[in-house]
N, C-alpha and C positions, 0 to 999 in steps of 0.2 A: 649892457649885456654883451658878452663876447660871442663870437661866432659859434663856439662849442656849445654853450648853453642854449642858444637859439635852435640848433640842430636837434638837441635832445627833446625840446618842447614840441617840435613838429612831429617826431616819431611817436610821441605818446598819444596824439590826437588823430593819427592817420588810421584808416580802416584796414583790416587785415586783407591780405591778398587772397583771392578766390580763383580756383581753376575754372576754366570755361565749362567743363562738363558738370561741375557741381553747382553751377549757377542756376538753381531752381528754387521756387518758393515752396516751403513746407508748412502744412497746418499742424496744429498740436496732435490731431488724431493720426495723421500720417507719420508723425514722429514716433508715436506710441507703437504703431504697427511695425515700423522699421525696427524699433527696439525689440519687438517680440519675435522677429524672424530669426530662426536658427537653422543653419544648414539649408537654407532656401525654402523652408516650409513654415507657414505661419502657425502659431499656437491654436488660433480659432479654427483653421482648416483641419488641423490634426484632430481636434476634439470632435468636429462634425463627422469626420471619417470613422472615428472609433464608435461614435453613437450609432451610425448607420450599420456598421458591422455587428454591433450587439443586437440591434433590432432585427437584422436579417437572421442572426443565429436563433433568436427567440422564435421567429416565425417558422423557421425550418424545424425546430424542436416541436413546436405546437402541431405543425403539419404531420410530422412523423408519428406523434402521439395519437392524432386523430386517425391516421391510417391504421395503426396497430389496433386501436379499439374497433374500427370498422371490420378489419380482418378477423378479429376475435369473434365479433357478432356473427359474421357470415359463417365462420367455422362452427359456431354453436348451433345456429338455426338451419343452415342449409343441409339437405340430405346428401349423404356420401355416395352419389352416383354420377354417372357421366352427364355433362350438360346436354340439354336438348338441342337438337339440330335446328337452325333457323328455318322459318317457314319457307317452303319452296316458292319461287317466283316464276311465273310462266316465261318461256323463252321470248326474248325480244321486248320485255317490259322492264321498266326501271323499278327498283324497290321503292315503295311509297314513302319510306322514311329512312333514307340512307344514313348509316352511322358515320359521324365525322371521323376524319383520320386522327389517330392519337397524337397528342403533342409530345415533342421530345422532352424528356425529363432532364433536369439539371444533372450535371455529372456527380454532384455530391449527394443527390437524392434520387437514385434510379427507381423506376416504377416496379413495385413488387407484385401487384395483383390488380384486377379490375376494381377492387374496393378502394384502392388508393386514388384512382381517378375520381370516384364518387366523393371521397372525403375532400379532395382538392377543390371540387366544384361546390361543396357545401351541401350536396344532396345525400340522403341516406341510401346505403346499398339495399337492393331488393333481393330478399332470399326466397327462392322458390319453395312452395309448400310440399312436404313429403306426400307421395302418392300411395294410396292403398294398393298393395300388389294384387294383381289378378291371378287366379289359378291358371296354370298353363293350359293352353288350348289342346284338347284331345279329340280324336276322331273315333266315332262309333258308327255302326250300321246294322241294319237287319238284312239278312240274306235269304234268298229263296227263289223259286221259279215255278209259277209267276209270282211277282212281288208287288206289282203296281197297286193292288188293293189294300196293302198293309196300312194299318193305322198306328203302327209302332212309332214312326217318326213324330207324330203329333204328341203321343204320350211322353216320349223321352225328352223332346224339346221343352215341353211344359215343365217337366221335372227339373231339368238343368237350369231353366230360367228361374224357377222358384228357389233353387239352391244357390243361385248367383255364380254358376259355373259357365265359363266360355267354352263349352264343348259342342261339337257338331254331331248330328246323327242323320243318316240318310238311308234310303232303300236301294239295294243293289241286286240286280237279277244275276244269280249264280246257280249253275247246275251242279249236280253231284260230281260229274267228271272234272269240272273246273274248280271245285272247292279247295283241293290240296294246294294247287298253284296260287290261288287267290290268297290264301292265308300265308303261304311262304313268302309272298312278295310284299306283305304289309310292312310299313316302316315303323320306327319307334314312336311316332306320334299316335299310333292306334292303340286304344285302350281295351276295346272289346267288341263282341258281335252278338246279335240276337239271331237265332236260326228258326226258320219255319220249314214247312214241307218243301222238298223231300230230304232235307239236310240233317235232321236230328240224329239219325242213325249213321249217316255217311261220315259225320265228323268224328266219330269215336276213334278210328285208327290214328287220327292226327293229334289227339289230345295226349299230353304228358301226364295228366292226372284227372280224375273225375270224382265228383262227390257221391255220397251213398245213393241218393235218389237216381242219379244218372246211371249208375251201375245197375240199380234194381230194375229200372224201366227199360234199360237198353237204348237210351236216347238222351241227348243233351240239347237244350234250346238256348244255352248261354255259354259263351266262350270269353274267358278273361285272358288277355295278353299281358302276362306278368313277367317282364324281362324275357328270359329264355323259355319260361314255362308257358304252356298253352293249356289252361285249366278249364274243364267242362263242368257245367252245373245244369240241373233240371229245376226250373222254377214253376213249371206247369202244374205240378201236383199241389204245391202250396197256393198257386193262383186259383185253382178250382175250389179248394177248401175255403180259402178266405172269401172268395166271391159268394159262395153259398151261405156262409155264416153271416156275411153282411146283408144277405137277402132274408135272413131269419131262419135258415135251416141249419140247426146245430148238429143234428145227427140223422143218420139214415141206416136202417137195419137191412132193408132189402132194396137192391139197386139193379136197374137194367142199364146195360152199356150197349150202344149201337155203334158198330165199327170195330175193325181189328187192326188198325194202324198204330203208329208210335204214340199218338195222343190217347188211344184206348188204354195203353199201358199206364199212362199217367192217371187216367180216370179210375183204373182198377186200384192203384195205390191210394188215390184220394178217397175212394169208397171205404177202404180199410181204415183210413185215418178218421173218417166220419162215424166209425163204429159198425160198419156193415158186417154181417156174418154170412149173407147169401148174395150172390151176383149171377145174373143171367147175361151172357155176352151173345149178342145177335150179330152175325157176320155174313158176308157174301160167300167167302171161300173157307170152308171148314179146315182144309188141309193147311192153308197159309196161316191159320190162327191157332195152330197147335201150341204156340208159345204161351198162350193165356193160362192154360191149366197149371204148368209148373210155377208160374208167378203167383197165381191164386193160392196154391198150396203153401208157398213160401210165406204168404201174408196171412195164412190161417183162414182163408175164405172157402166156402163151398161154392163151386162154380158149375154152371151148365152152359155149354156152347151150342147155340142153335142158329138156324137160318133166320133171316128177317121175317119170313112169312109166319113164324111161330112166336112173334114178339108178344102177343097178348092172348095167348091160349090158356093162360093159367087163371085160376080163380083168385089167386093172391094179387093184390094191387101193390106195386112197388112204391116205396116212399119217394124215390127219385129215379128219373130217367135221364141219362147223360148221352147226348148224341155227339159223336166225334166225327160225323160225316162232313165233307166239304160243303160250303155254302151253295144253296140251290139244288142240292142232290135230292132226288125223290127216292123213296124206298118202299118196299113191300110191307114194312112194319106198319100195322094199323092198330090204333088203340081206341077202345070204346070211350064214349062220352064220360062214363062213370070214372074210368081210370084217369082221364085227362083233367077231370075236376079235382080229383083227390091227390094226384101225383104232381110233384114239381118237375118241370122240364128245364134242364140246363143244356142249352145248345151252344157248343163251342164256336159254331160259325157265327159271323156277324155281317157278312157281305155276300149276297144281298140280304137285307133284313126287311121284313121277317122271313125266315125260312119256311118251307112247306109245313114242317112239324110245328113251328111256332104259331103259324096261322091256325092250325087245328086246335092247339091249346087255347089260344085267345078266343076262338069262336065259341067256346063253352065257358069262358071266364076262368080258365085254369091259370096257374102261376107259371110264369116263364122268366128265366134269367138269361140275359143275352151274353153271348161270348165276349162282348166288349168288357164285361165285368171281370171275367177271367183274364183277359188280355191286360187290363189295367193293373190288376193285383200282381200278376206274374211279372209285369214290367217294373213295378215298384221294387220287387225283389232283385230284378236285374240291375236296377239303379244302385241298390245297396252293394251288389257285387262289384260294379264298375267303380264306385266311390271308395269303398273300404276293403274290397276283396272278400267280404263275408256276407252271405245272404241273411244271416241272423242278426247282423248289427244294424239297428234302426238308424234312419237318417236324422239329421238335425231338423226339428220341426216337421216330422214326417206327416202329421195330419194335414198340414197345409200343402205339402207336396202332393199327397194323394188327391186332395180336393182339386188342385190345379190340373192333375192328370185326368180325373173323371170329367171335369168341365171341358177339357180339350176334346174329348170324344163324345160329349153330349149325353152323359148318363148321370144318374144320381147315385147316392151311396148304396142303394139296393140293386143297382144295375138296370134300372128302368130308364127309358129315354126321357130326357128333360123336355118339358113343355116350352115351346117357343111361340 
């Protein structure tokens, strides 16, 4: 073998040359991975990243869908009113359950509403229940001087409680001179006033309008504050008639009236409504009672005006005696036992009770109707005025309202004191 052939044989069996940096052992899997690398990123790593992005997008879409559903539910169920203020916490005390600070939402999914946080946490949003609106609070009062004895606050408060009205009613001592300024300074929250002595006539110049009975009697016991209008009503007449009818007296042809004040005018009109054709008015001052005759003539009544001492000088027994005298007043009017047994006494006074006349009637077993009955029935009509503006418009469930009022002052439907 020549030298040239020997050299060729040695080159065929020699190992290829390897650079120093490439001199590493590779396993088959390493070789596969190296083969799958493109631009410095492995195929497996790329697939894992894509899968993670897809899953994140699905989670974001599911979260946004849940948020939208929660927001729709809140929008359907929650009342459209302002949110309630958080409960006040006394100064210096920590809130018992402090709310956690809201987490910062990702840039791609900003928080839209509180419902989103609820959806994110997995809890259902809580929608507040709609509240039944209450009637606006209104103010009312009974005015007079003196006024501390008045039972009107008890009657009216019982009525408004029965009606579910958040209205207040108080007693305020107001004199005739102070009445114009008092009414002028009332705010828009005031709805009306009840008036007792001596304000029934004094209020007339202040009124912008009056009902027929107030004009007829020359006195108003009820004032409705209706925007710019100051409207006057007389509910005393109907109060007398309704109280007597409830006590069983449907009509009276011959009536005695004791007293010559504003309530006596209401008694005269009430007598006419009960069917009277004759009235004897017994008064202290004949001159100051001259107004009685024109009113009686207008009502179609035959009237005689006499002093108290002549109250029972007639052989004719009246069907009804109406006393309009203040409570506790003694009078020269003296009625026989026979008259007291046969006549009904209606005494408009109720404090103190029984009055001197009421004691005389009760001593012989005569029928007596307390002034509380009139007060309750005329107050019921005042409530009608204050609620609807119309004394002829019955109240909702009026029978229950009247029952609550009578119970509040301790009398039954006939005007007799309740047994306790």
